[in-house]
C-alpha positions, 0 to 999 in steps of 0.5 A: 363265747369262751370267757373263762372263769372271770366270775370275780370280775362279774361280782365287782362290776354288778355290785352297784346301787340301784339307780332306776326303777322297775317298770310297774303294771300298765307301763309303756316303755320305749328304748330310744337309741341308735343301732345298739338298741335297734339290733335288739340284743339287749332290749330283747332279754329285758323284754323276756325278763319282764314277761317271765319274772312279772307275768302279772304285770302288763308292761309294753316295751318297744324297741325304738332304736334307729341304726346310724342315728345321732342324738341330734337326728333322733329329735326328728322322729320324736313325735312320730316314734316316741310321743305317739306311743305315750310312754310312761318310761323312756330309756335313752342311749345315744352317743356312738354316732355322735362321737364321729368314728370316721374322724379317727380313721387314718386318712380322715379329712379335716372337716370330719376330724373337726366334727369329732373334736366338736362331738362333746359340745354337740352331744350335750346340745342335742341331749338337752334338746331331747330332754326339752322335747320330753319336758314339752310333750311328755312331762310325766314320762320317767327317763333313764339315761345311759352311758355309751357302749364302749368302742373296743379299740384293743380288739384284734381281728384274725383278718386285719382291718385298718386301725381306728384308735382313740374312739374309746377315749373320745367316748369318755367325755360324752359318758361324763356328760350323761353322768352329770346330766342325770344328776341335773335332769333327774331320772334313772341312770345306767352305766354301760361304758365303765363295766363293759370296758373293764370286762373287755380289758379283762377278756383281752388279757387271755384272748385279744380276739374276744369282746362283748362287741365282736365288731368293736361296738355292736353286741351279739347275744352274750354282750346283750345279756351283759347289758341286760344284767347291768340294766336290771341291776340298776333297776334292782329287779327281783332275782327270785323266781321262787324259793320252796322248802319242805321237810320230808319227815314232817311233810311240812312246807317251811317256806314258799316264797313267790309260790304256793305249795299244796297236796304234800304227801308220802308216795312210793317211799318218797314225797310228792307235792304240787307247786304253783310258782308266781313267775317263770325262770329266765330262758338264757339264750344258748349263745349267751350261756357261757357268758351268763355262767361267767357273770353269775346271771342265774345267781343274781336273776334266775333263782328258782330254789327247791330245798327238801330236808330230812330225806333219808341218805342216798340219791333222790330223783326229781320228776316234774309232771312225770318227766325226770329232771335231775338226781341229787344226794339227800345232802344236796337236796337239803342245801337247795338246788336251783331248778333254773339250771335244768330243763323243767316244764317251767323252763319249757314254758319260758322258752316258748315265751322267749320264742314269741319274744324273738318273733316279736323282735323280728317284726320290730326290726322290720319296723326299725329298718323302715325307720332307718330308710326314712330317717338315715339312709336317705340322708346318707345317699341324697344329703337331704337335711331333716325337716322339723316335722313329719309332714316336712320330711314327707314333702322332701321324700316326695320330691326326691322319689317323684320319679322313682327311687332308682331314677333318683339314684341315677340322677345323683350318680349313685353307682350302687343304689341299695334296693333294700332302701327302696323297699324300706321307703316304699313299704312305709305304708305297711308300718301300721299293720306291722305295729298291729302285729307286734301288739297282737304278739304282746297279747299272745305272750301275755296269755302264754306267760301265766305260770301253771301248777306242776306235780313234783315227786322225789323218789329213790 
């Protein structure tokens, strides 16, 4: 993503007061939303951050997004998908489907336009319904309310598309309601709409084909990291991995924040010491690296600082566990270096954690896909209204699928039935096994994310 140097904008966007709480040890967290959540591009960096920054905390984070869903439709799966997990915290992000984008297409039917006009009132009603469900079944769950991801109606495409304008402005009343509702209902608050809209507008000045949401609404890795930073900023999450400072002349450790330093000795004309950090650096996805630099992600949330003062003049090379990492002048080492910007053994460990988190994301997306088939696709294809409980929904599915999915499609004269939907429905019985695999991955990651001691050497 070619962002250019817009760091000044990042400072303005992320200099926000904390409006949510960090997740504590033992927390069970659900991210409850539509396709923006379902795809995992912002949930996954938050998961990775907690695994690497707080390895002593056992925080379970579940992606509970379902693509294509409105806040009203999300109520059906509340018992099955949310309450059943007994969350201590829930992050709620709906609205994109509630705004009814179809009503802004050039040849939209009157009924669809009417639904778009009625969207703010319907959204308010449905969000209040979700809050009532939490109050009834999960009264102790801490809630965080999020404004919508902005539709990018200024984004240009190299292959022209039919224009859809007015959606970004139509989202604003829904966002305003979320802002008011958080003050009324309590809980945390994260504003995605304002900062992401401002950033996209700035990008378009230089390149109208560039956006945090390359398809106008869904993020990829860069936009997901942008959202994750907004979320972590709202939580006032800890930006420090460690801060180690030594005096090379006296061999004294002058600071060891979130780290333990031991065995400081002179060695081969230089200095050697052992460091055990209490966290790992955050492994930024390579696809989001340029965006991370642009918004100052490392400066805010990835500070792994090493400073060594009173080294003799000249260049000094740092090795960790025998591998060369970088060479800096004595003056640079005295100022301090952010090791999170380099390939170190600590970063290698963090990347192995990220690989497991990505594997977990894949399994979560499979489960989310099953939920789409169960909650959304069947409604789209067969017009089946939602039941109020899971058994009622099962009964309706059974009625439609009694003679088989493909026959049901033929009976409904659906010309191009999606066999993937059949697979999603038919594989529903495997969901429990897949959820168990996700839990097993969580336990694997919790073993993998424990920091270990490393031997540092600075030599000329």
